[in-house]
N, C-alpha and C positions, 0 to 999 in steps of 0.2 A: 910552494903550492900552498895557498891558502884552504880550509876546508871550511865550508859552510853548511852546517847540518839544518838547512831551512827546509821545511816539510815539502814545498813545492818543488826544490831542486832534487829530494829523494825520489819521488815520483818520476821525475823527467829522466832521471840517470838510470833507471831500470834498462835503457835501451841497451842493447848488448855492443853496440859500436861505441858510446860512451863509457862503457864498462871496460872495455878493451882499451881505450884511450886512457883511462885512469890506471890499468894495470900496467900499462907501457910507462907511464909516469913514473908508477912507484918502482919499476925496475930500474929507471934511470936515476933515481934519487941515490946520494951516496951516504947520507946521514941516517943511520939506523933508527934514530928517535923518530925522524919524519916518515921513513918508510914504515915503522911500525903504526904510526898514527895513521897513515894513508892505508895500510893493509886493513886497520881496523874500520876505517870509514868504507872501504870496498865491501868488506864483510857485512857491514850494518845496511847498506842498500842493495846487495843482491838479494833475489828470493830466498825464502827460509830453505828450500832443499839443498842450495848451494852454499849455505854458511859453513864455515869449519871452525873448530875448537882452537884458538891460537893460543900457543902455549906461552907462559909468563916470561920466560927466558927463551930468546929468540936470536938466531944468527942471520945474516945475510941468505945463505945458502937455504934455509928452513922458510924463509920469506918467498925467495925465488920458486921452490918446490910448491907452496901454497898458491903462488898466483898462476903457476903452470898449470896446475889442476883446475883452478876457476876458470881459465882461459880455455882449456880444453872443453869444459862442460857449456861453456857459453857459445863458442863458435860453432858455427854451423857445420856438419860433416862435409869433406871432402871426397867426393866420389870418384871412382876410377883408379883409385890408389891400390897395389897390391903389396902384399909383405911376403 
């Protein structure tokens, strides 16, 4: 997946559906370097309150946890679920 940091794309990608699509694409990526690059891109385009501090040494599991946390915050709540 190519990453284009064009300013117009950044403002357009703040849409939550597109962010979820990017998160899913990052989850499907097998190469750790590309996953890190995509995670950093996602972190760059999300609103400031959703940004996370990404550690310099990172594993697949850590990336998955960060992506899950972002997805939880981006996704609308599902009502009617009881725990």
